[in-house]
MIDO-522708 format. One record per atom (N, C-alpha, C): atom name; residue in one letter; x, y negated, z negated. Coordinates in nm, 3 decimals. Layout:
REM MIDO-522708
+-------+--------+---------+---------+---------+
! atome ! residu !      px !      py !      pz !
+-------+--------+---------+---------+---------+
!    CA !      a !       X !       Y !       Z !
...
+-------+--------+---------+---------+---------+
This chain:
REM MIDO-522708
+-------+--------+---------+---------+---------+
! atome ! residu !      px !      py !      pz !
+-------+--------+---------+---------+---------+
!     N !      m !  -6.925 ! -11.141 !   7.699 !
!    CA !      m !  -7.038 ! -11.181 !   7.655 !
!     C !      m !  -7.034 ! -11.227 !   7.508 !
!     N !      d !  -7.110 ! -11.340 !   7.471 !
!    CA !      d !  -7.087 ! -11.377 !   7.329 !
!     C !      d !  -7.226 ! -11.336 !   7.238 !
!     N !      f !  -7.215 ! -11.303 !   7.145 !
!    CA !      f !  -7.326 ! -11.287 !   7.051 !
!     C !      f !  -7.313 ! -11.384 !   6.927 !
!     N !      y !  -7.447 ! -11.392 !   6.903 !
!    CA !      y !  -7.470 ! -11.477 !   6.759 !
!     C !      y !  -7.580 ! -11.436 !   6.690 !
!     N !      t !  -7.560 ! -11.435 !   6.572 !
!    CA !      t !  -7.675 ! -11.368 !   6.466 !
!     C !      t !  -7.735 ! -11.501 !   6.460 !
!     N !      l !  -7.890 ! -11.473 !   6.409 !
!    CA !      l !  -7.949 ! -11.575 !   6.379 !
!     C !      l !  -8.027 ! -11.592 !   6.213 !
!     N !      k !  -8.000 ! -11.718 !   6.155 !
!    CA !      k !  -8.018 ! -11.740 !   6.040 !
!     C !      k !  -8.207 ! -11.702 !   6.032 !
!     N !      s !  -8.246 ! -11.584 !   5.955 !
!    CA !      s !  -8.365 ! -11.561 !   5.962 !
!     C !      s !  -8.368 ! -11.454 !   5.848 !
!     N !      a !  -8.512 ! -11.406 !   5.842 !
!    CA !      a !  -8.544 ! -11.322 !   5.729 !
!     C !      a !  -8.505 ! -11.176 !   5.766 !
!     N !      n !  -8.468 ! -11.151 !   5.908 !
!    CA !      n !  -8.442 ! -11.037 !   5.946 !
!     C !      n !  -8.305 ! -11.037 !   6.001 !
!     N !      s !  -8.206 ! -10.951 !   5.944 !
!    CA !      s !  -8.076 ! -10.979 !   5.993 !
!     C !      s !  -8.050 ! -10.920 !   6.102 !
!     N !      a !  -8.125 ! -10.852 !   6.182 !
!    CA !      a !  -8.087 ! -10.766 !   6.306 !
!     C !      a !  -8.146 ! -10.857 !   6.429 !
!     N !      d !  -8.185 ! -10.973 !   6.402 !
!    CA !      d !  -8.194 ! -11.072 !   6.505 !
!     C !      d !  -8.095 ! -11.136 !   6.543 !
!     N !      y !  -8.102 ! -11.140 !   6.675 !
!    CA !      y !  -7.957 ! -11.192 !   6.767 !
!     C !      y !  -7.979 ! -11.278 !   6.879 !
!     N !      m !  -7.871 ! -11.345 !   6.940 !
!    CA !      m !  -7.859 ! -11.433 !   7.058 !
!     C !      m !  -7.728 ! -11.379 !   7.118 !
!     N !      t !  -7.768 ! -11.364 !   7.254 !
!    CA !      t !  -7.660 ! -11.337 !   7.379 !
!     C !      t !  -7.665 ! -11.466 !   7.462 !
!     N !      i !  -7.542 ! -11.493 !   7.476 !
!    CA !      i !  -7.547 ! -11.621 !   7.606 !
!     C !      i !  -7.527 ! -11.529 !   7.725 !
!     N !      l !  -7.634 ! -11.559 !   7.826 !
!    CA !      l !  -7.621 ! -11.514 !   7.920 !
!     C !      l !  -7.546 ! -11.584 !   8.040 !
!     N !      r !  -7.565 ! -11.733 !   8.056 !
!    CA !      r !  -7.495 ! -11.794 !   8.138 !
!     C !      r !  -7.465 ! -11.942 !   8.084 !
!     N !      e !  -7.347 ! -12.003 !   8.117 !
!    CA !      e !  -7.307 ! -12.127 !   8.099 !
!     C !      e !  -7.347 ! -12.216 !   8.198 !
!     N !      m !  -7.404 ! -12.314 !   8.160 !
!    CA !      m !  -7.430 ! -12.421 !   8.259 !
!     C !      m !  -7.381 ! -12.572 !   8.229 !
!     N !      e !  -7.407 ! -12.654 !   8.293 !
!    CA !      e !  -7.321 ! -12.770 !   8.275 !
!     C !      e !  -7.402 ! -12.856 !   8.148 !
!     N !      d !  -7.514 ! -12.839 !   8.123 !
!    CA !      d !  -7.568 ! -12.914 !   8.021 !
!     C !      d !  -7.635 ! -12.824 !   7.917 !
!     N !      g !  -7.589 ! -12.703 !   7.934 !
!    CA !      g !  -7.640 ! -12.583 !   7.811 !
!     C !      g !  -7.610 ! -12.441 !   7.857 !
!     N !      y !  -7.686 ! -12.340 !   7.776 !
!    CA !      y !  -7.684 ! -12.233 !   7.802 !
!     C !      y !  -7.813 ! -12.143 !   7.834 !
!     N !      v !  -7.835 ! -12.033 !   7.921 !
!    CA !      v !  -7.945 ! -11.964 !   7.922 !
!     C !      v !  -7.876 ! -11.881 !   7.818 !
!     N !      v !  -7.998 ! -11.829 !   7.730 !
!    CA !      v !  -7.988 ! -11.731 !   7.622 !
!     C !      v !  -8.063 ! -11.640 !   7.598 !
!     N !      k !  -8.050 ! -11.512 !   7.580 !
!    CA !      k !  -8.118 ! -11.412 !   7.527 !
!     C !      k !  -8.146 ! -11.394 !   7.395 !
!     N !      i !  -8.278 ! -11.396 !   7.331 !
!    CA !      i !  -8.296 ! -11.402 !   7.197 !
!     C !      i !  -8.360 ! -11.287 !   7.168 !
!     N !      v !  -8.307 ! -11.163 !   7.073 !
!    CA !      v !  -8.371 ! -11.064 !   7.054 !
!     C !      v !  -8.428 ! -11.056 !   6.895 !
!     N !      r !  -8.551 ! -11.046 !   6.862 !
!    CA !      r !  -8.563 ! -11.009 !   6.733 !
!     C !      r !  -8.655 ! -10.906 !   6.711 !
!     N !      d !  -8.614 ! -10.842 !   6.581 !
!    CA !      d !  -8.674 ! -10.707 !   6.525 !
!     C !      d !  -8.816 ! -10.738 !   6.498 !
!     N !      r !  -8.935 ! -10.698 !   6.570 !
!    CA !      r !  -9.060 ! -10.703 !   6.483 !
!     C !      r !  -9.120 ! -10.585 !   6.471 !
!     N !      d !  -9.101 ! -10.540 !   6.319 !
!    CA !      d !  -9.164 ! -10.414 !   6.293 !
!     C !      d !  -9.142 ! -10.298 !   6.375 !
!     N !      g !  -8.994 ! -10.289 !   6.422 !
!    CA !      g !  -8.969 ! -10.172 !   6.479 !
!     C !      g !  -8.978 ! -10.188 !   6.633 !
!     N !      y !  -9.006 ! -10.293 !   6.693 !
!    CA !      y !  -8.994 ! -10.294 !   6.832 !
!     C !      y !  -8.943 ! -10.456 !   6.857 !
!     N !      e !  -8.838 ! -10.447 !   6.967 !
!    CA !      e !  -8.770 ! -10.570 !   6.990 !
!     C !      e !  -8.858 ! -10.681 !   7.065 !
!     N !      d !  -8.856 ! -10.818 !   7.033 !
!    CA !      d !  -8.925 ! -10.914 !   7.089 !
!     C !      d !  -8.798 ! -10.990 !   7.158 !
!     N !      v !  -8.800 ! -10.983 !   7.291 !
!    CA !      v !  -8.678 ! -11.049 !   7.396 !
!     C !      v !  -8.730 ! -11.161 !   7.442 !
!     N !      v !  -8.679 ! -11.276 !   7.430 !
!    CA !      v !  -8.716 ! -11.399 !   7.512 !
!     C !      v !  -8.550 ! -11.461 !   7.571 !
!     N !      t !  -8.587 ! -11.491 !   7.679 !
!    CA !      t !  -8.495 ! -11.571 !   7.741 !
!     C !      t !  -8.515 ! -11.710 !   7.774 !
!     N !      d !  -8.430 ! -11.789 !   7.733 !
!    CA !      d !  -8.462 ! -11.947 !   7.732 !
!     C !      d !  -8.365 ! -12.026 !   7.754 !
!     N !      f !  -8.371 ! -12.153 !   7.757 !
!    CA !      f !  -8.245 ! -12.250 !   7.759 !
!     C !      f !  -8.222 ! -12.327 !   7.639 !
!     N !      l !  -8.097 ! -12.330 !   7.610 !
!    CA !      l !  -8.043 ! -12.400 !   7.497 !
!     C !      l !  -7.960 ! -12.530 !   7.549 !
!     N !      s !  -7.976 ! -12.636 !   7.493 !
!    CA !      s !  -7.896 ! -12.743 !   7.543 !
!     C !      s !  -7.759 ! -12.725 !   7.457 !
!     N !      k !  -7.664 ! -12.773 !   7.505 !
!    CA !      k !  -7.519 ! -12.772 !   7.443 !
!     C !      k !  -7.510 ! -12.852 !   7.327 !
!     N !      s !  -7.600 ! -12.975 !   7.303 !
!    CA !      s !  -7.589 ! -13.047 !   7.190 !
!     C !      s !  -7.668 ! -12.956 !   7.072 !
!     N !      l !  -7.781 ! -12.910 !   7.101 !
!    CA !      l !  -7.861 ! -12.824 !   7.027 !
!     C !      l !  -7.775 ! -12.679 !   6.969 !
!     N !      f !  -7.725 ! -12.648 !   7.039 !
!    CA !      f !  -7.637 ! -12.517 !   7.022 !
!     C !      f !  -7.517 ! -12.562 !   6.930 !
!     N !      e !  -7.422 ! -12.666 !   6.924 !
!    CA !      e !  -7.346 ! -12.717 !   6.870 !
!     C !      e !  -7.395 ! -12.755 !   6.749 !
!     N !      s !  -7.513 ! -12.807 !   6.721 !
!    CA !      s !  -7.589 ! -12.830 !   6.587 !
!     C !      s !  -7.625 ! -12.705 !   6.511 !
!     N !      c !  -7.662 ! -12.607 !   6.608 !
!    CA !      c !  -7.699 ! -12.487 !   6.536 !
!     C !      c !  -7.565 ! -12.424 !   6.477 !
!     N !      i !  -7.456 ! -12.434 !   6.550 !
!    CA !      i !  -7.345 ! -12.387 !   6.487 !
!     C !      i !  -7.295 ! -12.440 !   6.336 !
!     N !      r !  -7.303 ! -12.583 !   6.392 !
!    CA !      r !  -7.242 ! -12.666 !   6.257 !
!     C !      r !  -7.342 ! -12.651 !   6.137 !
!     N !      t !  -7.455 ! -12.609 !   6.157 !
!    CA !      t !  -7.563 ! -12.609 !   6.041 !
!     C !      t !  -7.584 ! -12.459 !   6.011 !
!     N !      g !  -7.531 ! -12.352 !   6.058 !
!    CA !      g !  -7.502 ! -12.219 !   5.991 !
!     C !      g !  -7.622 ! -12.174 !   6.069 !
!     N !      y !  -7.727 ! -12.196 !   6.145 !
!    CA !      y !  -7.836 ! -12.146 !   6.188 !
!     C !      y !  -7.797 ! -12.049 !   6.275 !
!     N !      i !  -7.675 ! -12.047 !   6.345 !
!    CA !      i !  -7.635 ! -11.922 !   6.419 !
!     C !      i !  -7.491 ! -11.928 !   6.396 !
!     N !      k !  -7.457 ! -11.789 !   6.420 !
!    CA !      k !  -7.311 ! -11.759 !   6.350 !
!     C !      k !  -7.250 ! -11.678 !   6.462 !
!     N !      k !  -7.139 ! -11.680 !   6.545 !
!    CA !      k !  -7.071 ! -11.610 !   6.614 !
!     C !      k !  -7.045 ! -11.441 !   6.548 !
!     N !      i !  -7.073 ! -11.339 !   6.632 !
!    CA !      i !  -7.042 ! -11.192 !   6.583 !
!     C !      i !  -6.971 ! -11.128 !   6.679 !
!     N !      e !  -6.907 ! -11.007 !   6.642 !
!    CA !      e !  -6.832 ! -10.938 !   6.761 !
!     C !      e !  -6.967 ! -10.848 !   6.851 !
!     N !      m !  -7.052 ! -10.789 !   6.777 !
!    CA !      m !  -7.158 ! -10.721 !   6.858 !
!     C !      m !  -7.286 ! -10.693 !   6.751 !
!     N !      p !  -7.394 ! -10.712 !   6.785 !
!    CA !      p !  -7.498 ! -10.713 !   6.717 !
!     C !      p !  -7.512 ! -10.560 !   6.682 !
!     N !      c !  -7.565 ! -10.545 !   6.537 !
!    CA !      c !  -7.555 ! -10.421 !   6.444 !
!     C !      c !  -7.625 ! -10.299 !   6.526 !
!     N !      k !  -7.734 ! -10.349 !   6.602 !
!    CA !      k !  -7.835 ! -10.237 !   6.673 !
!     C !      k !  -7.745 ! -10.176 !   6.794 !
!     N !      m !  -7.689 ! -10.267 !   6.851 !
!    CA !      m !  -7.595 ! -10.224 !   6.961 !
!     C !      m !  -7.482 ! -10.149 !   6.904 !
!     N !      a !  -7.431 ! -10.168 !   6.829 !
!    CA !      a !  -7.328 ! -10.098 !   6.752 !
!     C !      a !  -7.338 !  -9.948 !   6.726 !
!     N !      a !  -7.459 !  -9.942 !   6.663 !
!    CA !      a !  -7.514 !  -9.802 !   6.613 !
!     C !      a !  -7.550 !  -9.709 !   6.766 !
!     N !      n !  -7.590 !  -9.801 !   6.856 !
!    CA !      n !  -7.639 !  -9.714 !   6.979 !
!     C !      n !  -7.524 !  -9.672 !   7.052 !
!     N !      a !  -7.409 !  -9.746 !   7.047 !
!    CA !      a !  -7.283 !  -9.736 !   7.129 !
!     C !      a !  -7.225 !  -9.606 !   7.122 !
+-------+--------+---------+---------+---------+
């Protein structure tokens, strides 16, 4: 499973690729909202994903901090 940190005010926000498809990815985005997790599953096209990597909006990480602390 690949994890990516999101460029935001909260460094605990992250994204996981759930499934790769021909034209993009199904992703799960987890955001910390004042102590609770806001989880969204969505589709991200390959071109948008590559653009986010290029611009630094998302960066690949080994494992989200919150998951590492719970492991």
